[in-house]
PLY file of the C-alpha trace (Angstrom):
ply
format ascii 1.0
element vertex 192
property float x
property float y
property float z
element edge 191
property int vertex1
property int vertex2
end_header
4.13 -25.19 10.42
3.77 -21.44 9.92
0.41 -20.33 8.51
0.51 -17.26 6.24
-2.67 -15.43 5.25
-2.65 -12.32 3.05
-5.74 -10.12 3.39
-7.11 -7.05 1.68
-10.46 -5.96 3.18
-11.44 -9.46 4.26
-14.90 -9.00 5.77
-17.00 -11.88 7.09
-15.24 -14.58 5.06
-11.93 -13.53 6.64
-13.40 -13.87 10.12
-14.47 -17.43 9.24
-11.03 -18.16 7.82
-9.30 -17.01 11.02
-11.73 -18.99 13.18
-11.02 -22.16 11.21
-7.25 -21.67 11.57
-7.63 -20.91 15.29
-9.57 -24.17 15.69
-6.71 -26.22 14.23
-5.75 -29.23 16.30
-2.89 -29.25 16.99
-2.36 -25.53 16.46
0.29 -24.28 14.02
3.56 -22.90 15.41
2.47 -19.43 14.32
-0.11 -17.60 12.23
1.06 -14.59 10.26
-1.58 -12.33 8.74
-0.31 -9.82 6.20
-2.72 -6.90 5.83
-2.07 -5.74 2.29
-3.12 -2.10 2.13
-6.51 -2.92 3.56
-8.79 -0.19 4.81
-11.56 -2.02 6.66
-9.61 -2.94 9.81
-9.69 -6.69 9.06
-6.26 -7.05 10.63
-7.82 -6.32 14.03
-9.65 -9.68 13.86
-6.28 -11.44 13.67
-4.80 -9.30 16.40
-7.73 -10.18 18.71
-6.85 -13.86 18.21
-3.19 -13.20 19.15
-2.01 -13.85 15.62
1.01 -11.97 14.30
-0.02 -9.09 12.02
2.20 -7.43 9.42
0.75 -4.34 7.79
1.66 -3.05 4.34
0.32 0.51 3.97
-0.21 0.39 0.19
-1.60 -2.74 -1.50
1.06 -4.55 -3.46
-0.77 -7.77 -4.28
-0.94 -11.21 -2.70
2.47 -12.39 -3.93
4.20 -9.53 -2.13
2.15 -10.12 1.02
2.86 -13.87 1.01
6.59 -13.28 0.44
6.74 -10.89 3.40
4.96 -13.43 5.60
7.31 -16.19 4.44
10.42 -14.14 5.21
9.07 -13.48 8.70
8.00 -17.07 9.40
9.93 -19.33 11.76
8.47 -22.72 10.80
10.13 -25.24 8.49
6.86 -25.57 6.57
5.04 -22.54 5.15
1.29 -23.11 4.87
-0.52 -20.59 2.69
-4.24 -20.06 2.73
-6.41 -17.33 1.30
-8.50 -14.95 3.41
-11.74 -16.42 2.07
-10.85 -20.08 2.71
-11.79 -22.16 5.73
-9.88 -25.29 6.64
-10.93 -28.38 8.63
-9.42 -28.67 12.15
-7.02 -31.47 11.11
-5.53 -29.70 8.07
-2.32 -28.50 9.77
-1.79 -31.97 11.24
-2.31 -33.56 7.80
0.21 -31.15 6.28
2.85 -31.83 8.95
2.33 -35.60 8.69
2.55 -35.55 4.88
5.91 -33.75 4.97
7.25 -36.07 7.70
6.25 -39.13 5.67
7.67 -37.85 2.38
11.03 -36.13 2.89
11.50 -35.91 -0.91
8.35 -33.80 -1.30
8.91 -30.04 -1.72
5.30 -28.84 -1.68
1.72 -29.97 -1.44
-1.75 -28.57 -1.80
-5.23 -29.65 -0.83
-8.51 -29.96 -2.66
-11.58 -27.78 -2.75
-14.34 -29.49 -0.80
-17.78 -30.40 -2.13
-19.71 -28.04 0.16
-19.27 -24.50 -1.21
-19.64 -21.72 1.36
-20.83 -19.14 -1.16
-24.49 -19.43 -2.10
-24.45 -17.76 -5.53
-24.64 -20.10 -8.51
-21.41 -19.03 -10.21
-19.31 -19.44 -7.04
-20.86 -22.83 -6.31
-20.24 -23.98 -9.87
-16.58 -22.87 -9.83
-15.98 -24.44 -6.40
-17.54 -27.76 -7.43
-15.66 -27.74 -10.75
-12.36 -27.25 -8.89
-13.35 -30.03 -6.48
-14.06 -32.38 -9.39
-10.77 -31.55 -11.11
-8.81 -32.06 -7.88
-10.53 -35.33 -7.03
-10.02 -36.82 -10.51
-6.42 -35.64 -10.99
-3.22 -37.50 -10.26
-1.66 -36.89 -6.85
1.68 -35.99 -8.41
1.11 -32.38 -9.40
2.84 -29.94 -11.69
1.40 -26.81 -10.13
0.78 -25.21 -6.74
-2.25 -23.60 -5.11
-2.17 -21.10 -2.24
-5.80 -21.54 -1.21
-4.52 -24.53 0.77
-0.86 -25.08 -0.04
2.34 -25.76 1.85
6.01 -25.74 0.93
9.27 -26.37 2.70
10.57 -22.95 3.77
14.15 -23.50 2.59
12.95 -24.48 -0.90
10.54 -21.54 -1.06
13.35 -19.11 -0.25
15.75 -20.86 -2.66
13.16 -20.44 -5.46
12.83 -16.72 -4.70
9.24 -16.99 -3.50
6.26 -15.81 -5.51
6.70 -13.61 -8.56
5.58 -10.18 -7.37
5.02 -8.97 -10.93
1.37 -10.03 -10.68
-0.32 -6.99 -9.11
-3.75 -8.60 -8.75
-4.58 -12.11 -7.57
-3.65 -14.15 -10.57
-1.41 -17.08 -11.28
1.60 -16.43 -9.07
1.00 -19.68 -7.16
0.63 -21.72 -10.35
3.77 -20.11 -11.75
5.71 -21.04 -8.60
4.55 -24.62 -9.10
5.89 -24.62 -12.65
9.25 -23.31 -11.44
9.38 -25.96 -8.70
8.74 -28.77 -11.21
11.25 -27.35 -13.68
13.86 -27.37 -10.88
13.09 -31.07 -10.27
11.07 -30.70 -7.06
8.06 -32.89 -6.25
4.61 -31.45 -5.57
1.75 -33.55 -4.30
-1.97 -32.88 -4.29
-3.63 -34.37 -1.19
-7.26 -35.07 -2.03
-8.36 -35.43 1.60
0 1
1 2
2 3
3 4
4 5
5 6
6 7
7 8
8 9
9 10
10 11
11 12
12 13
13 14
14 15
15 16
16 17
17 18
18 19
19 20
20 21
21 22
22 23
23 24
24 25
25 26
26 27
27 28
28 29
29 30
30 31
31 32
32 33
33 34
34 35
35 36
36 37
37 38
38 39
39 40
40 41
41 42
42 43
43 44
44 45
45 46
46 47
47 48
48 49
49 50
50 51
51 52
52 53
53 54
54 55
55 56
56 57
57 58
58 59
59 60
60 61
61 62
62 63
63 64
64 65
65 66
66 67
67 68
68 69
69 70
70 71
71 72
72 73
73 74
74 75
75 76
76 77
77 78
78 79
79 80
80 81
81 82
82 83
83 84
84 85
85 86
86 87
87 88
88 89
89 90
90 91
91 92
92 93
93 94
94 95
95 96
96 97
97 98
98 99
99 100
100 101
101 102
102 103
103 104
104 105
105 106
106 107
107 108
108 109
109 110
110 111
111 112
112 113
113 114
114 115
115 116
116 117
117 118
118 119
119 120
120 121
121 122
122 123
123 124
124 125
125 126
126 127
127 128
128 129
129 130
130 131
131 132
132 133
133 134
134 135
135 136
136 137
137 138
138 139
139 140
140 141
141 142
142 143
143 144
144 145
145 146
146 147
147 148
148 149
149 150
150 151
151 152
152 153
153 154
154 155
155 156
156 157
157 158
158 159
159 160
160 161
161 162
162 163
163 164
164 165
165 166
166 167
167 168
168 169
169 170
170 171
171 172
172 173
173 174
174 175
175 176
176 177
177 178
178 179
179 180
180 181
181 182
182 183
183 184
184 185
185 186
186 187
187 188
188 189
189 190
190 191
């Protein structure tokens, strides 16, 4: 499993993200942080943890950063997470196990948890709403989510990766999910 994290001026939430990935048990094969035109030195946090850092001098958006990380990755499974997301220590193991147990599955994504990190009301509401939707949805999905999503590398490359036409964080992950389903690939949402 190769973990890919795009970042643009990540701050404290990025530090927490990196710490959670570093605490993974077992650890991923590699962690690739793509600093997308950032100016606050966030990439140094990843470098201090001996994670691979790729730097893009001018911000080009998360799709471009994720695609660069994916092309660089060595793992058979590409695990994407966002710079403001923390994962439980067993997430990488759950991802690897899920792909081993379901060779027909092309991609998967996880659920928001029910303990929002952000303390403001709007962020808590949105997090809990996403959690509710994930927990009440079918496991067979028709979309993809890069906050906690993984895909077989060969299929990702075959599909041409994320659409880089979305300059700002938008729906490039959802759009990739639609393309995967249209091509006949299976996506699973893992509620745990």
